[in-house]
DSSP file (Angstrom, degrees, kcal/mol; ACC not computed):
  #  RESIDUE AA STRUCTURE BP1 BP2  ACC     N-H-->O    O-->H-N    N-H-->O    O-->H-N    TCO  KAPPA ALPHA  PHI   PSI    X-CA   Y-CA   Z-CA
    1    1 A M     >        0   0    0      0, 0.0     4,-2.0     0, 0.0     5,-0.2   0.000 360.0 360.0 360.0 -41.1   16.1   13.9   -6.6
    2    2 A R  H  >  +     0   0    0      1,-0.2     4,-2.7     2,-0.2     5,-0.2   0.878 360.0  54.0 -65.1 -36.3   14.6   10.4   -6.7
    3    3 A Q  H  > S+     0   0    0      1,-0.2     4,-2.3     2,-0.2    -1,-0.2   0.883 107.9  50.0 -65.8 -36.9   12.0   11.3   -4.1
    4    4 A A  H  > S+     0   0    0      2,-0.2     4,-2.3     1,-0.2    -1,-0.2   0.902 112.0  47.3 -67.5 -40.7   10.8   14.3   -6.2
    5    5 A I  H  X S+     0   0    0     -4,-2.0     4,-2.5     2,-0.2    -2,-0.2   0.914 112.4  50.2 -66.1 -42.0   10.6   12.1   -9.3
    6    6 A G  H  X S+     0   0    0     -4,-2.7     4,-2.2     2,-0.2    -2,-0.2   0.904 111.4  48.2 -62.1 -42.2    8.7    9.4   -7.4
    7    7 A T  H  X S+     0   0    0     -4,-2.3     4,-2.6     2,-0.2    -1,-0.2   0.909 111.4  50.4 -64.4 -42.0    6.3   12.0   -6.0
    8    8 A A  H  X S+     0   0    0     -4,-2.3     4,-2.4     2,-0.2    -2,-0.2   0.897 110.1  50.2 -63.8 -40.6    5.7   13.5   -9.5
    9    9 A L  H  X S+     0   0    0     -4,-2.5     4,-2.1     2,-0.2    -1,-0.2   0.925 112.7  46.2 -63.5 -44.1    5.0   10.0  -10.9
   10   10 A Q  H  X S+     0   0    0     -4,-2.2     4,-2.3     2,-0.2    -2,-0.2   0.901 111.8  51.5 -66.0 -39.8    2.5    9.2   -8.2
   11   11 A F  H  X S+     0   0    0     -4,-2.6     4,-1.4     1,-0.2     5,-0.2   0.919 109.2  50.6 -61.6 -43.9    0.9   12.6   -8.6
   12   12 A C  H  X S+     0   0    0     -4,-2.4     4,-2.9     1,-0.2     5,-0.4   0.905 110.8  49.5 -61.9 -41.1    0.5   12.1  -12.4
   13   13 A C  H  X S+     0   0    0     -4,-2.1     4,-1.3     1,-0.2    -1,-0.2   0.919 111.7  47.7 -63.4 -43.0   -1.1    8.7  -11.8
   14   14 A L  H  < S+     0   0    0     -4,-2.3    -1,-0.2     1,-0.2    -2,-0.2   0.694 121.0  37.0 -74.6 -17.8   -3.6   10.1   -9.3
   15   15 A V  H  X S+     0   0    0     -4,-1.4     4,-1.5    -3,-0.2    -2,-0.2   0.867 117.5  43.1 -96.7 -48.2   -4.5   13.0  -11.6
   16   16 A F  H  X S+     0   0    0     -4,-2.9     4,-2.2    -5,-0.2    -3,-0.2   0.800 105.9  58.3 -79.8 -29.4   -4.5   11.7  -15.1
   17   17 A L  H  X S+     0   0    0     -4,-1.3     4,-2.1    -5,-0.4    -1,-0.2   0.959 110.6  42.6 -66.1 -48.6   -6.2    8.3  -14.7
   18   18 A P  H  > S+     0   0    0      0, 0.0     4,-2.7     0, 0.0     5,-0.2   0.895 113.8  53.4 -62.9 -36.2   -9.4    9.9  -13.2
   19   19 A L  H  X S+     0   0    0     -4,-1.5     4,-2.6     1,-0.2    -2,-0.2   0.902 108.6  49.5 -62.9 -39.1   -9.3   12.6  -15.8
   20   20 A M  H  X S+     0   0    0     -4,-2.2     4,-2.5     2,-0.2    -1,-0.2   0.892 110.9  49.7 -66.1 -38.8   -9.1   10.0  -18.6
   21   21 A V  H  X S+     0   0    0     -4,-2.1     4,-2.3     2,-0.2    -2,-0.2   0.933 112.8  46.4 -65.0 -45.4  -12.1    8.1  -17.1
   22   22 A I  H  X S+     0   0    0     -4,-2.7     4,-2.5     1,-0.2     5,-0.3   0.917 113.5  49.0 -63.1 -43.2  -14.1   11.3  -16.9
   23   23 A F  H  X>S+     0   0    0     -4,-2.6     4,-2.5     1,-0.2     5,-1.5   0.906 111.5  50.2 -61.6 -41.6  -13.1   12.3  -20.5
   24   24 A S  H  <5S+     0   0    0     -4,-2.5    -2,-0.2     3,-0.2    -1,-0.2   0.896 113.8  44.3 -64.7 -40.5  -14.0    8.8  -21.7
   25   25 A I  H  <5S+     0   0    0     -4,-2.3    -2,-0.2    -5,-0.2    -1,-0.2   0.909 123.6  33.1 -71.5 -41.7  -17.5    8.9  -20.0
   26   26 A N  H  <5S+     0   0    0     -4,-2.5    -2,-0.2    -5,-0.2    -3,-0.2   0.857 132.6  11.9 -87.0 -36.3  -18.4   12.4  -21.1
   27   27 A F  T  <5S+     0   0    0     -4,-2.5     2,-0.4     1,-0.3    -3,-0.2   0.787 119.4  24.2-117.9 -36.6  -16.9   13.0  -24.4
   28   28 A Y      < -     0   0    0     -5,-1.5     2,-1.0    -4,-0.0    -1,-0.3  -0.997  61.9-132.8-143.6 133.6  -15.5    9.9  -26.2
   29   29 A N        -     0   0    0     -2,-0.4    -4,-0.1    -3,-0.1     3,-0.1  -0.752  27.0-159.3 -90.4 102.0  -16.2    6.2  -26.0
   30   30 A F        -     0   0    0     -2,-1.0     5,-0.1     1,-0.1    -2,-0.0  -0.386  33.3 -89.7 -70.3 155.6  -12.9    4.4  -25.7
   31   31 A P    >>  -     0   0    0      0, 0.0     3,-1.5     0, 0.0     4,-0.5  -0.332  41.8-110.0 -60.0 153.8  -12.7    0.8  -26.6
   32   32 A L  T >4 S+     0   0    0      1,-0.3     3,-0.5     2,-0.2    -2,-0.1   0.794 113.9  60.4 -60.4 -31.6  -13.4   -1.4  -23.6
   33   33 A I  T 3> S+     0   0    0      1,-0.2     4,-1.7     2,-0.2    -1,-0.3   0.676  88.4  74.9 -73.1 -16.9   -9.8   -2.7  -23.4
   34   34 A V  H <> S+     0   0    0     -3,-1.5     4,-2.7     1,-0.2    -1,-0.2   0.901  91.1  53.0 -65.7 -41.7   -8.4    0.8  -22.9
   35   35 A M  H <X S+     0   0    0     -3,-0.5     4,-2.2    -4,-0.5    -1,-0.2   0.940 110.7  43.1 -65.6 -48.8   -9.5    1.1  -19.2
   36   36 A P  H  > S+     0   0    0      0, 0.0     4,-2.2     0, 0.0    -1,-0.2   0.906 116.3  49.4 -64.1 -37.3   -8.0   -2.1  -17.8
   37   37 A V  H  X S+     0   0    0     -4,-1.7     4,-2.4     1,-0.2    -2,-0.2   0.928 111.8  47.7 -65.7 -43.6   -4.8   -1.6  -19.7
   38   38 A S  H  X S+     0   0    0     -4,-2.7     4,-2.3     1,-0.2    -1,-0.2   0.860 110.2  53.4 -66.5 -33.2   -4.5    2.0  -18.5
   39   39 A L  H  X S+     0   0    0     -4,-2.2     4,-2.3    -5,-0.2    -1,-0.2   0.917 109.5  47.9 -65.7 -42.5   -5.2    0.8  -15.0
   40   40 A L  H  X S+     0   0    0     -4,-2.2     4,-2.1     2,-0.2    -2,-0.2   0.907 112.2  49.2 -64.2 -41.2   -2.4   -1.7  -15.2
   41   41 A I  H  X S+     0   0    0     -4,-2.4     4,-2.5     1,-0.2    -1,-0.2   0.904 110.9  50.8 -63.5 -40.9    0.0    0.9  -16.6
   42   42 A T  H  X S+     0   0    0     -4,-2.3     4,-2.8     1,-0.2     5,-0.2   0.893 108.2  52.0 -64.3 -40.1   -1.0    3.2  -13.8
   43   43 A I  H  X S+     0   0    0     -4,-2.3     4,-2.3     2,-0.2    -1,-0.2   0.910 111.3  47.4 -62.4 -42.1   -0.4    0.6  -11.1
   44   44 A V  H  X S+     0   0    0     -4,-2.1     4,-2.3     2,-0.2    -2,-0.2   0.929 114.5  45.4 -65.5 -45.4    3.1   -0.1  -12.6
   45   45 A I  H  X S+     0   0    0     -4,-2.5     4,-2.3     2,-0.2    -2,-0.2   0.907 113.4  50.0 -65.8 -41.4    4.0    3.7  -12.7
   46   46 A F  H  X S+     0   0    0     -4,-2.8     4,-2.0     2,-0.2    -1,-0.2   0.909 111.2  49.2 -63.3 -41.6    2.6    4.3   -9.2
   47   47 A S  H  X S+     0   0    0     -4,-2.3     4,-2.3     2,-0.2    -2,-0.2   0.894 109.5  51.9 -65.0 -39.6    4.6    1.4   -7.8
   48   48 A L  H  X S+     0   0    0     -4,-2.3     4,-2.4     1,-0.2    -1,-0.2   0.907 108.9  51.0 -62.1 -41.2    7.7    2.7   -9.5
   49   49 A G  H  X S+     0   0    0     -4,-2.3     4,-2.1     2,-0.2    -2,-0.2   0.885 108.8  51.7 -62.2 -38.6    7.1    6.0   -7.9
   50   50 A Q  H  X S+     0   0    0     -4,-2.0     4,-1.8     2,-0.2    -2,-0.2   0.904 109.4  49.4 -65.0 -41.1    6.8    4.3   -4.5
   51   51 A V  H  X S+     0   0    0     -4,-2.3     4,-1.0     1,-0.2    -2,-0.2   0.917 111.5  49.0 -63.9 -42.7   10.1    2.6   -5.0
   52   52 A L  H  < S+     0   0    0     -4,-2.4     3,-0.2     1,-0.2    -1,-0.2   0.864 111.1  50.2 -66.0 -34.7   11.8    5.8   -6.0
   53   53 A K  H  < S+     0   0    0     -4,-2.1    -1,-0.2     1,-0.2    -2,-0.2   0.838 108.1  52.8 -72.0 -30.9   10.3    7.6   -2.9
   54   54 A S  H  <        0   0    0     -4,-1.8    -1,-0.2     1,-0.2    -2,-0.2   0.678 360.0 360.0 -81.1 -16.1   11.4    4.9   -0.5
   55   55 A E     <        0   0    0     -4,-1.0    -1,-0.2    -3,-0.2    -2,-0.1   0.486 360.0 360.0 -81.4 360.0   15.1    4.9   -1.6
């Protein structure tokens, strides 16, 4: 069960961060601080997914 949750977390990180960047570039100008903060959040979530997959 933990491996499935870890895989899902990593999949969400790899899908939604690029989608947010594309959306930001094409449709809406986010404030500048949004991208680094979202990248840090993505790194934390991806690392959590890696920990869950390795257990």
